[in-house]
TIMI-2910 file (N, C-alpha, C, CB; in pm, 1 decimal, decimal comma, always signed):
<rs>
+----------+----------+----------+----------+----------+----------+----------+----------+----------+----------+----------+----------+------+
!      n_x !      n_y !      n_z !     ca_x !     ca_y !     ca_z !      c_x !      c_y !      c_z !     cb_x !     cb_y !     cb_z ! resn !
+----------+----------+----------+----------+----------+----------+----------+----------+----------+----------+----------+----------+------+
!  +5675,5 ! +10267,2 !  +3243,0 !  +5648,4 ! +10323,2 !  +3125,7 !  +5570,4 ! +10345,7 !  +2997,1 !  +5701,7 ! +10309,7 !  +3106,8 !  Met !
!  +5492,7 ! +10455,3 !  +2994,0 !  +5398,4 ! +10450,2 !  +2879,3 !  +5433,8 ! +10485,0 !  +2777,2 !  +5299,3 ! +10508,2 !  +2887,3 !  Thr !
!  +5405,1 ! +10341,9 !  +2673,7 !  +5431,1 ! +10386,6 !  +2521,4 !  +5340,2 ! +10499,9 !  +2456,3 !  +5411,5 ! +10260,2 !  +2429,3 !  Ala !
!  +5444,8 ! +10506,6 !  +2364,9 !  +5357,6 ! +10635,3 !  +2295,3 !  +5370,8 ! +10566,5 !  +2128,3 !  +5454,0 ! +10835,8 !  +2320,9 !  Arg !
!  +5286,8 ! +10691,2 !  +2041,9 !  +5302,5 ! +10671,1 !  +1891,9 !  +5471,6 ! +10720,2 !  +1879,3 !  +5175,7 ! +10779,8 !  +1789,3 !  Leu !
!  +5558,3 ! +10607,8 !  +1821,1 !  +5688,3 ! +10696,6 !  +1734,7 !  +5673,1 ! +10796,3 !  +1710,6 !  +5732,6 ! +10667,2 !  +1615,2 !  Asp !
!  +5772,3 ! +10849,7 !  +1733,5 !  +5786,0 ! +11039,0 !  +1640,8 !  +5836,6 ! +11013,1 !  +1547,2 !  +5883,6 ! +11180,3 !  +1696,5 !  Arg !
!  +5874,0 ! +10894,1 !  +1444,8 !  +5841,1 ! +10865,7 !  +1321,9 !  +5740,0 ! +10873,0 !  +1274,4 !  +5864,1 ! +10782,3 !  +1295,9 !  Arg !
!  +5665,9 ! +10822,6 !  +1311,1 !  +5501,9 ! +10795,2 !  +1276,5 !  +5480,2 ! +10972,2 !  +1204,8 !  +5373,3 ! +10748,2 !  +1468,3 !  Leu !
!  +5464,2 ! +11005,3 !  +1378,4 !  +5381,0 ! +11107,5 !  +1384,3 !  +5476,4 ! +11267,1 !  +1246,0 !  +5370,0 ! +11143,0 !  +1596,7 !  Leu !
!  +5582,1 ! +11207,9 !  +1281,2 !  +5662,5 ! +11322,5 !  +1192,5 !  +5601,9 ! +11319,2 !   +993,7 !  +5875,3 ! +11264,9 !  +1210,5 !  Thr !
!  +5618,5 ! +11193,9 !  +1006,7 !  +5596,3 ! +11158,7 !   +842,3 !  +5417,1 ! +11226,3 !   +789,2 !  +5604,9 ! +10937,2 !   +823,1 !  Ala !
!  +5336,9 ! +11206,4 !   +906,3 !  +5167,3 ! +11224,5 !   +918,2 !  +5112,9 ! +11095,9 !   +779,6 !  +5106,1 ! +11445,2 !   +867,1 !  Gly !
!  +5064,7 ! +11166,2 !   +686,5 !  +4954,1 ! +11117,1 !   +620,0 !  +5065,6 ! +11070,2 !   +524,9 !  +4822,0 ! +11219,1 !   +571,5 !  Met !
!  +5165,7 ! +11155,0 !   +502,6 !  +5282,3 ! +11117,2 !   +350,7 !  +5385,4 ! +10989,7 !   +408,0 !  +5418,3 ! +11294,9 !   +297,4 !  Gly !
!  +5356,1 ! +10933,2 !   +476,5 !  +5407,9 ! +10802,1 !   +528,9 !  +5419,4 ! +10701,8 !   +454,8 !  +5343,9 ! +10756,0 !   +620,2 !  Val !
!  +5545,5 ! +10680,2 !   +404,2 !  +5633,4 ! +10616,4 !   +267,1 !  +5618,2 ! +10466,1 !   +337,9 !  +5838,0 ! +10685,5 !   +233,7 !  Ser !
!  +5550,6 ! +10340,9 !   +246,5 !  +5573,6 ! +10275,7 !   +224,6 !  +5707,1 ! +10184,3 !   +326,3 !  +5564,7 ! +10318,8 !   +118,7 !  Val !
!  +5867,4 ! +10221,5 !   +271,3 !  +5991,4 ! +10171,2 !   +336,9 !  +5964,5 ! +10229,0 !   +534,6 !  +6156,3 ! +10264,6 !   +233,4 !  Ala !
!  +5945,8 ! +10339,1 !   +517,3 !  +5865,1 ! +10403,2 !   +652,9 !  +5810,1 ! +10317,2 !   +768,4 !  +5738,0 ! +10475,3 !   +606,6 !  Gln !
!  +5667,4 ! +10279,6 !   +691,4 !  +5663,5 ! +10167,6 !   +752,0 !  +5679,9 ! +10025,2 !   +798,6 !  +5632,6 ! +10174,0 !   +747,4 !  Leu !
!  +5749,5 !  +9958,2 !   +726,4 !  +5813,1 !  +9823,7 !   +702,0 !  +5932,5 !  +9923,9 !   +826,3 !  +5868,0 !  +9756,1 !   +490,1 !  Val !
!  +5988,7 !  +9974,7 !   +830,0 !  +6087,3 ! +10005,8 !   +912,5 !  +6032,7 !  +9985,8 !  +1100,1 !  +6129,2 ! +10168,3 !   +859,5 !  Thr !
!  +5929,1 ! +10145,6 !  +1104,9 !  +5843,2 ! +10145,8 !  +1203,3 !  +5796,4 !  +9981,9 !  +1218,2 !  +5725,6 ! +10253,9 !  +1169,0 !  Leu !
!  +5751,2 !  +9882,6 !  +1164,7 !  +5719,6 !  +9773,6 !  +1177,5 !  +5772,1 !  +9693,0 !  +1248,5 !  +5712,3 !  +9738,2 !  +1098,2 !  Trp !
!  +5973,9 !  +9715,8 !  +1195,3 !  +6014,8 !  +9593,1 !  +1198,7 !  +6056,0 !  +9614,8 !  +1370,5 !  +6139,0 !  +9551,8 !  +1073,2 !  Ala !
!  +6067,2 !  +9798,5 !  +1421,1 !  +6134,4 !  +9846,5 !  +1541,4 !  +6021,5 !  +9782,5 !  +1621,9 !  +6166,3 ! +10018,9 !  +1559,8 !  Asp !
!  +5906,3 !  +9782,4 !  +1622,3 !  +5798,2 !  +9751,5 !  +1685,0 !  +5745,5 !  +9599,8 !  +1710,1 !  +5714,4 !  +9819,6 !  +1621,0 !  His !
!  +5786,3 !  +9542,6 !  +1657,4 !  +5755,1 !  +9383,9 !  +1634,5 !  +5849,7 !  +9313,3 !  +1670,9 !  +5729,3 !  +9337,9 !  +1501,4 !  Thr !
!  +5814,6 !  +9232,8 !  +1752,1 !  +5908,3 !  +9109,3 !  +1787,9 !  +5984,6 !  +8985,7 !  +1659,0 !  +5801,6 !  +9019,8 !  +1890,6 !  Pro !
!  +6108,1 !  +9009,8 !  +1694,7 !  +6169,7 !  +8946,1 !  +1506,6 !  +6232,5 !  +8847,7 !  +1506,3 !  +6278,4 !  +9031,8 !  +1411,8 !  Ala !
!  +6151,0 !  +8764,7 !  +1654,7 !  +6106,6 !  +8602,7 !  +1686,2 !  +6124,2 !  +8544,0 !  +1829,4 !  +6196,3 !  +8502,1 !  +1594,8 !  Arg !
!  +6075,8 !  +8431,7 !  +1768,8 !  +6018,2 !  +8373,0 !  +1895,9 !  +6155,5 !  +8325,2 !  +2000,9 !  +5911,8 !  +8228,5 !  +1848,2 !  Leu !
!  +6134,9 !  +8351,8 !  +2071,1 !  +6037,2 !  +8382,4 !  +2218,5 !  +5993,6 !  +8542,2 !  +2223,3 !  +6141,7 !  +8348,2 !  +2382,8 !  Pro !
!  +5889,1 !  +8535,3 !  +2221,5 !  +5800,2 !  +8709,5 !  +2224,0 !  +5887,0 !  +8772,1 !  +2343,5 !  +5582,4 !  +8711,5 !  +2281,4 !  Val !
!  +5961,4 !  +8912,8 !  +2346,6 !  +5976,3 !  +8956,0 !  +2491,1 !  +5819,6 !  +9014,0 !  +2552,8 !  +6102,9 !  +9086,6 !  +2495,4 !  Pro !
!  +5849,3 !  +9032,7 !  +2697,8 !  +5735,5 !  +9082,3 !  +2778,1 !  +5683,2 !  +9248,9 !  +2723,9 !  +5792,5 !  +9080,9 !  +2948,3 !  Val !
!  +5776,8 !  +9271,6 !  +2678,9 !  +5771,1 !  +9451,0 !  +2626,8 !  +5815,4 !  +9441,8 !  +2497,5 !  +5881,8 !  +9575,6 !  +2713,2 !  Thr !
!  +5748,9 !  +9572,5 !  +2417,1 !  +5797,8 !  +9630,3 !  +2283,4 !  +5900,7 !  +9626,1 !  +2250,4 !  +5784,4 !  +9736,3 !  +2261,1 !  Cys !
!  +5975,1 !  +9570,0 !  +2162,1 !  +6110,2 !  +9607,8 !  +2145,0 !  +6158,0 !  +9751,1 !  +2113,1 !  +6153,9 !  +9531,5 !  +2050,3 !  Pro !
!  +6068,7 !  +9862,4 !  +2038,0 !  +6080,9 !  +9962,4 !  +2037,1 !  +6050,5 ! +10108,7 !  +2106,9 !  +6062,9 !  +9944,9 !  +1970,6 !  Gly !
!  +5923,9 ! +10035,8 !  +2224,3 !  +5880,4 ! +10153,8 !  +2298,0 !  +5896,0 ! +10081,1 !  +2467,3 !  +5699,6 ! +10210,5 !  +2240,7 !  Cys !
!  +5853,9 !  +9918,5 !  +2433,1 !  +5883,4 !  +9882,9 !  +2594,5 !  +5692,7 !  +9888,3 !  +2641,5 !  +6018,1 ! +10047,2 !  +2699,4 !  Gly !
!  +5616,6 !  +9943,7 !  +2555,2 !  +5455,8 !  +9815,4 !  +2566,5 !  +5494,7 !  +9733,2 !  +2637,9 !  +5391,4 !  +9717,5 !  +2428,1 !  His !
!  +5454,2 !  +9694,2 !  +2737,3 !  +5397,0 !  +9603,3 !  +2835,7 !  +5289,7 !  +9492,9 !  +2709,9 !  +5292,7 !  +9714,7 !  +2979,6 !  Pro !
!  +5337,5 !  +9394,4 !  +2692,6 !  +5223,6 !  +9292,1 !  +2616,0 !  +5133,6 !  +9218,1 !  +2677,1 !  +5277,1 !  +9193,3 !  +2543,9 !  Tyr !
!  +4980,6 !  +9253,5 !  +2633,1 !  +4905,8 !  +9215,6 !  +2772,0 !  +4787,4 !  +9058,4 !  +2659,7 !  +4775,4 !  +9423,8 !  +2869,3 !  Ser !
!  +4719,5 !  +9043,3 !  +2781,2 !  +4582,8 !  +8985,9 !  +2666,6 !  +4546,4 !  +9136,1 !  +2573,8 !  +4393,5 !  +8921,7 !  +2783,5 !  Glu !
!  +4490,8 !  +9236,2 !  +2645,0 !  +4397,2 !  +9319,2 !  +2577,3 !  +4465,9 !  +9390,8 !  +2526,9 !  +4303,1 !  +9382,3 !  +2638,4 !  Lys !
!  +4584,4 !  +9439,3 !  +2526,2 !  +4654,5 !  +9525,1 !  +2428,0 !  +4805,1 !  +9419,6 !  +2432,4 !  +4671,1 !  +9718,9 !  +2488,4 !  Ala !
!  +4803,2 !  +9310,5 !  +2261,5 !  +4915,9 !  +9288,0 !  +2241,6 !  +5000,7 !  +9344,1 !  +2134,5 !  +4913,5 !  +9184,4 !  +2240,2 !  Pro !
!  +5000,3 !  +9446,1 !  +2108,3 !  +5063,2 !  +9551,8 !  +1954,3 !  +5083,3 !  +9685,6 !  +2082,5 !  +4889,0 !  +9604,4 !  +1760,9 !  Met !
!  +5176,0 !  +9719,7 !  +2055,5 !  +5235,2 !  +9827,6 !  +2127,0 !  +5124,9 !  +9975,8 !  +1998,1 !  +5471,2 !  +9810,2 !  +2116,9 !  Cys !
!  +5117,6 ! +10114,8 !  +2075,2 !  +5058,4 ! +10174,6 !  +1997,1 !  +5104,0 ! +10259,7 !  +1861,8 !  +5008,5 ! +10230,1 !  +2071,1 !  Pro !
!  +5223,4 ! +10221,9 !  +1820,9 !  +5288,7 ! +10205,3 !  +1686,3 !  +5218,6 ! +10130,8 !  +1620,6 !  +5415,9 ! +10156,0 !  +1680,5 !  Thr !
!  +5296,3 !  +9984,9 !  +1652,3 !  +5214,7 !  +9904,6 !  +1579,2 !  +5100,5 !  +9829,5 !  +1504,9 !  +5227,4 !  +9886,3 !  +1595,4 !  Ala !
!  +5024,9 !  +9873,7 !  +1610,5 !  +4866,0 !  +9889,6 !  +1602,4 !  +4845,2 ! +10019,2 !  +1481,1 !  +4792,0 !  +9939,8 !  +1781,3 !  Ala !
!  +4846,8 ! +10081,9 !  +1480,5 !  +4897,2 ! +10181,3 !  +1396,2 !  +4945,2 ! +10143,3 !  +1222,9 !  +5019,0 ! +10230,9 !  +1481,0 !  Val !
!  +5070,7 ! +10094,5 !  +1211,4 !  +5122,2 ! +10075,6 !  +1129,3 !  +5070,3 !  +9918,0 !  +1096,8 !  +5251,4 ! +10115,6 !  +1153,1 !  Val !
!  +5033,3 !  +9825,0 !  +1153,1 !  +4988,2 !  +9694,1 !  +1061,5 !  +4882,5 !  +9750,9 !  +1009,7 !  +4949,9 !  +9546,3 !  +1133,0 !  Arg !
!  +4781,6 !  +9798,0 !  +1002,2 !  +4683,0 !  +9778,8 !   +902,4 !  +4717,0 !  +9884,0 !   +759,8 !  +4531,5 !  +9812,8 !   +979,4 !  Pro !
!  +4787,8 !  +9986,5 !   +766,3 !  +4797,9 ! +10072,9 !   +722,2 !  +4926,2 ! +10020,9 !   +592,3 !  +4813,0 ! +10175,5 !   +835,1 !  Leu !
!  +5006,6 !  +9898,3 !   +687,7 !  +5139,7 !  +9824,7 !   +579,3 !  +5057,2 !  +9698,5 !   +493,2 !  +5302,6 !  +9732,2 !   +697,6 !  Leu !
!  +4963,9 !  +9611,2 !   +583,1 !  +4891,9 !  +9480,7 !   +496,8 !  +4808,7 !  +9547,3 !   +377,4 !  +4771,7 !  +9378,9 !   +603,6 !  Arg !
!  +4794,8 !  +9730,4 !   +368,8 !  +4762,5 !  +9764,8 !   +224,4 !  +4851,5 !  +9776,3 !   +203,4 !  +4690,6 !  +9857,1 !   +173,6 !  Arg !
!  +4912,8 !  +9848,9 !   +158,0 !  +5022,5 !  +9895,3 !    +84,1 !  +5170,8 !  +9855,0 !    +68,5 !  +5026,2 !  +9997,4 !   +116,5 !  Arg !
!  +5125,9 !  +9683,1 !   +148,0 !  +5267,3 !  +9637,2 !   +158,8 !  +5308,8 !  +9619,5 !    +11,8 !  +5284,8 !  +9496,9 !   +247,9 !  Arg !
!  +5206,1 !  +9593,8 !    -94,4 !  +5224,8 !  +9556,7 !   -247,6 !  +5237,0 !  +9701,8 !   -351,6 !  +5077,0 !  +9456,7 !   -296,8 !  His !
!  +5287,4 !  +9812,2 !   -275,8 !  +5308,9 !  +9890,4 !   -374,6 !  +5420,9 !  +9839,0 !   -381,5 !  +5293,4 ! +10026,2 !   -369,6 !  Glu !
!  +5537,6 !  +9880,4 !   -309,4 !  +5692,9 !  +9854,6 !   -383,9 !  +5702,7 !  +9691,6 !   -288,5 !  +5860,9 ! +10018,6 !   -331,7 !  Ile !
!  +5772,8 !  +9617,0 !   -479,2 !  +5796,1 !  +9541,3 !   -503,7 !  +5940,2 !  +9486,2 !   -387,9 !  +5790,3 !  +9564,4 !   -636,3 !  Arg !
!  +5921,6 !  +9390,0 !   -307,7 !  +6026,7 !  +9347,0 !   -195,6 !  +6010,0 !  +9473,2 !    -73,9 !  +6208,3 !  +9339,8 !   -270,8 !  Gly !
!  +5931,3 !  +9529,2 !    -72,5 !  +5927,5 !  +9623,4 !    +46,5 !  +5966,7 !  +9540,8 !   +185,3 !  +5770,6 !  +9691,3 !    +58,8 !  Ala !
!  +5879,0 !  +9427,4 !   +188,1 !  +5871,9 !  +9343,9 !   +340,6 !  +5992,0 !  +9248,7 !   +339,7 !  +5718,0 !  +9241,3 !   +365,3 !  Ile !
!  +6074,9 !  +9236,3 !   +246,0 !  +6157,0 !  +9099,2 !   +233,0 !  +6270,6 !  +9110,1 !   +322,0 !  +6212,5 !  +9066,6 !    +81,7 !  Asp !
!  +6222,4 !  +9251,9 !   +445,8 !  +6349,7 !  +9251,8 !   +512,0 !  +6320,5 !  +9197,6 !   +704,0 !  +6417,1 !  +9434,7 !   +485,9 !  Ala !
!  +6189,8 !  +9189,9 !   +654,8 !  +6115,2 !  +9157,9 !   +757,3 !  +6125,5 !  +9002,7 !   +825,8 !  +5987,3 !  +9187,7 !   +709,1 !  Leu !
!  +6169,9 !  +8965,5 !   +939,4 !  +6149,2 !  +8794,9 !   +955,8 !  +6093,7 !  +8757,7 !   +956,6 !  +6164,6 !  +8723,3 !  +1015,3 !  Thr !
!  +6066,0 !  +8618,3 !   +973,6 !  +5915,1 !  +8566,7 !   +971,5 !  +5879,1 !  +8562,3 !  +1059,9 !  +5875,5 !  +8461,6 !   +929,4 !  Pro !
!  +5908,1 !  +8553,2 !  +1186,3 !  +5792,6 !  +8595,6 !  +1282,3 !  +5664,2 !  +8743,6 !  +1255,2 !  +5885,9 !  +8629,7 !  +1419,4 !  Asn !
!  +5813,7 !  +8870,8 !  +1209,8 !  +5725,1 !  +8997,8 !  +1150,3 !  +5641,8 !  +8969,7 !  +1035,1 !  +5814,8 !  +9115,8 !  +1102,7 !  Gln !
!  +5634,2 !  +8914,8 !   +968,7 !  +5570,0 !  +8844,8 !   +848,7 !  +5424,6 !  +8814,4 !   +892,0 !  +5651,0 !  +8703,6 !   +805,1 !  Leu !
!  +5459,9 !  +8675,0 !   +957,3 !  +5356,3 !  +8634,0 !  +1060,6 !  +5268,1 !  +8752,9 !  +1087,5 !  +5423,1 !  +8583,4 !  +1197,6 !  Ala !
!  +5322,9 !  +8806,4 !  +1187,4 !  +5271,7 !  +8877,7 !  +1248,3 !  +5150,9 !  +9000,7 !  +1156,5 !  +5389,7 !  +8921,9 !  +1319,1 !  Asp !
!  +5234,9 !  +9032,4 !  +1025,6 !  +5151,3 !  +9117,9 !   +987,8 !  +5027,2 !  +9075,8 !   +879,0 !  +5234,4 !  +9215,0 !   +942,6 !  Leu !
!  +5100,9 !  +8944,7 !   +866,9 !  +4972,5 !  +8940,7 !   +757,2 !  +4867,6 !  +8798,6 !   +771,8 !  +5047,5 !  +8937,3 !   +583,2 !  Thr !
!  +4870,5 !  +8766,4 !   +887,8 !  +4849,4 !  +8645,0 !  +1017,6 !  +4703,4 !  +8632,1 !  +1021,7 !  +4909,4 !  +8692,9 !  +1190,7 !  Gly !
!  +4665,0 !  +8565,0 !  +1049,9 !  +4535,8 !  +8660,3 !  +1150,7 !  +4541,9 !  +8667,6 !  +1335,0 !  +4361,0 !  +8568,1 !  +1117,2 !  Lys !
!  +4677,2 !  +8598,0 !  +1368,2 !  +4702,3 !  +8578,3 !  +1524,3 !  +4839,2 !  +8659,4 !  +1492,6 !  +4712,8 !  +8394,0 !  +1602,5 !  Arg !
!  +4835,5 !  +8715,4 !  +1646,8 !  +4993,4 !  +8809,8 !  +1669,7 !  +5034,5 !  +8715,6 !  +1739,0 !  +5010,1 !  +8972,6 !  +1754,5 !  Leu !
!  +5147,2 !  +8701,1 !  +1741,7 !  +5240,1 !  +8629,8 !  +1784,7 !  +5297,8 !  +8686,9 !  +1965,3 !  +5351,1 !  +8641,7 !  +1656,6 !  Ser !
!  +5220,9 !  +8799,9 !  +1945,8 !  +5220,4 !  +8837,9 !  +2091,7 !  +5090,0 !  +8800,9 !  +2189,1 !  +5237,6 !  +8989,9 !  +2092,9 !  Thr !
!  +5054,7 !  +8774,7 !  +2128,6 !  +4857,0 !  +8752,1 !  +2187,6 !  +4853,9 !  +8603,6 !  +2171,1 !  +4693,1 !  +8839,7 !  +2059,3 !  Ala !
!  +4989,9 !  +8537,5 !  +2159,5 !  +4956,1 !  +8407,4 !  +2213,8 !  +4965,0 !  +8373,8 !  +2322,3 !  +5003,8 !  +8327,4 !  +2172,7 !  Leu !
!  +4953,3 !  +8230,1 !  +2374,5 !  +4977,6 !  +8219,7 !  +2529,9 !  +5167,6 !  +8253,1 !  +2586,1 !  +4922,4 !  +8031,8 !  +2571,6 !  Pro !
!  +5170,8 !  +8289,1 !  +2685,9 !  +5257,7 !  +8305,6 !  +2764,0 !  +5369,0 !  +8190,8 !  +2697,8 !  +5201,1 !  +8292,9 !  +2913,0 !  Ala !
!  +5311,9 !  +8076,9 !  +2753,3 !  +5453,2 !  +7895,5 !  +2725,1 !  +5402,6 !  +7881,9 !  +2588,9 !  +5419,2 !  +7679,5 !  +2847,3 !  Glu !
!  +5383,7 !  +7915,1 !  +2490,7 !  +5404,3 !  +7916,3 !  +2323,5 !  +5538,1 !  +8000,3 !  +2313,6 !  +5261,7 !  +8000,7 !  +2224,6 !  Val !
!  +5475,9 !  +8164,7 !  +2352,5 !  +5568,9 !  +8261,3 !  +2281,8 !  +5754,8 !  +8306,1 !  +2415,5 !  +5427,6 !  +8440,9 !  +2249,7 !  Thr !
!  +5673,8 !  +8256,2 !  +2491,9 !  +5839,7 !  +8355,6 !  +2635,6 !  +5900,8 !  +8205,7 !  +2710,5 !  +5732,0 !  +8514,5 !  +2857,0 !  Arg !
+----------+----------+----------+----------+----------+----------+----------+----------+----------+----------+----------+----------+------+
</rs>
Protein backbone atom coordinates (compact mmCIF):
# COMPACT_ATOMS: atom_id res chain seq x y z
CA MET A 1 0.00 0.00 0.00
CA THR A 2 1.28 3.42 -0.93
CA ALA A 3 0.36 6.13 1.55
CA ARG A 4 -0.92 9.39 0.13
CA LEU A 5 -2.01 12.71 1.48
CA ASP A 6 -5.40 12.50 3.12
CA ARG A 7 -8.13 13.75 0.78
CA ARG A 8 -9.46 16.06 3.52
CA LEU A 9 -6.16 17.95 3.51
CA LEU A 10 -6.12 18.22 -0.26
CA THR A 11 -9.73 19.43 -0.37
CA ALA A 12 -9.20 22.09 2.32
CA GLY A 13 -5.98 23.36 0.75
CA MET A 14 -4.79 26.70 2.11
CA GLY A 15 -8.11 27.14 3.92
CA VAL A 16 -7.53 24.23 6.29
CA SER A 17 -8.83 25.01 9.78
CA VAL A 18 -7.19 24.23 13.11
CA ALA A 19 -10.03 21.80 13.85
CA GLN A 20 -9.35 19.96 10.59
CA LEU A 21 -5.63 19.83 11.38
CA VAL A 22 -6.35 18.35 14.82
CA THR A 23 -8.65 15.72 13.31
CA LEU A 24 -6.08 14.82 10.66
CA TRP A 25 -3.28 14.61 13.26
CA ALA A 26 -5.43 12.37 15.46
CA ASP A 27 -6.30 10.10 12.54
CA HIS A 28 -2.70 9.78 11.29
CA THR A 29 -0.76 9.57 14.58
CA PRO A 30 -0.71 6.60 16.97
CA ALA A 31 -3.06 7.25 19.88
CA ARG A 32 -0.97 5.35 22.40
CA LEU A 33 1.99 3.10 22.92
CA PRO A 34 2.87 0.57 21.75
CA VAL A 35 3.07 2.12 18.30
CA PRO A 36 1.57 0.07 15.48
CA VAL A 37 3.74 -0.94 12.52
CA THR A 38 1.72 1.26 10.15
CA CYS A 39 -0.13 4.59 10.26
CA PRO A 40 -3.65 4.12 11.65
CA GLY A 41 -5.06 6.51 9.06
CA CYS A 42 -3.47 5.48 5.78
CA GLY A 43 -1.38 2.37 6.34
CA HIS A 44 2.01 3.99 5.73
CA PRO A 45 4.66 1.62 7.11
CA TYR A 46 6.77 3.39 9.73
CA SER A 47 10.51 3.17 9.19
CA GLU A 48 13.67 4.86 10.38
CA LYS A 49 13.75 6.96 7.21
CA ALA A 50 10.01 7.68 7.18
CA PRO A 51 8.67 7.81 10.74
CA MET A 52 5.60 9.81 9.66
CA CYS A 53 3.06 9.24 6.94
CA PRO A 54 2.79 11.95 4.25
CA THR A 55 -0.30 13.50 5.87
CA ALA A 56 1.26 13.68 9.35
CA ALA A 57 4.43 15.17 7.85
CA VAL A 58 2.41 18.01 6.31
CA VAL A 59 0.04 18.52 9.25
CA ARG A 60 2.61 18.52 12.09
CA PRO A 61 4.39 21.83 11.31
CA LEU A 62 1.09 23.56 10.47
CA LEU A 63 -0.61 22.41 13.66
CA ARG A 64 2.43 23.18 15.80
CA ARG A 65 2.30 26.79 14.58
CA ARG A 66 -1.47 27.20 14.72
CA ARG A 67 -2.45 25.19 17.83
CA HIS A 68 -2.86 28.36 19.93
CA GLU A 69 -5.36 29.99 17.55
CA ILE A 70 -8.29 28.24 19.22
CA ARG A 71 -8.21 27.65 22.97
CA GLY A 72 -8.55 23.95 23.77
CA ALA A 73 -8.25 22.87 20.14
CA ILE A 74 -5.76 20.12 20.92
CA ASP A 75 -7.40 18.95 24.15
CA ALA A 76 -8.93 15.94 22.38
CA LEU A 77 -5.49 14.53 21.51
CA THR A 78 -4.16 11.59 23.52
CA PRO A 79 -0.97 12.04 25.54
CA ASN A 80 1.03 10.21 22.85
CA GLN A 81 -0.43 12.33 20.04
CA LEU A 82 0.27 15.50 22.01
CA ALA A 83 3.86 14.42 22.73
CA ASP A 84 4.39 13.57 19.05
CA LEU A 85 3.05 17.00 18.08
CA THR A 86 4.95 19.14 20.58
CA GLY A 87 7.99 17.03 21.47
CA LYS A 88 11.33 16.72 19.75
CA ARG A 89 11.09 12.96 19.18
CA LEU A 90 8.31 11.01 17.54
CA SER A 91 7.04 7.81 19.10
CA THR A 92 7.20 6.25 15.63
CA ALA A 93 10.93 7.02 15.43
CA LEU A 94 11.77 5.37 18.76
CA PRO A 95 13.37 1.92 18.74
CA ALA A 96 10.85 -0.88 18.10
CA GLU A 97 11.61 -2.59 21.39
CA VAL A 98 10.42 0.55 23.20
CA THR A 99 7.26 1.22 21.24
CA ARG A 100 6.04 -2.08 19.77
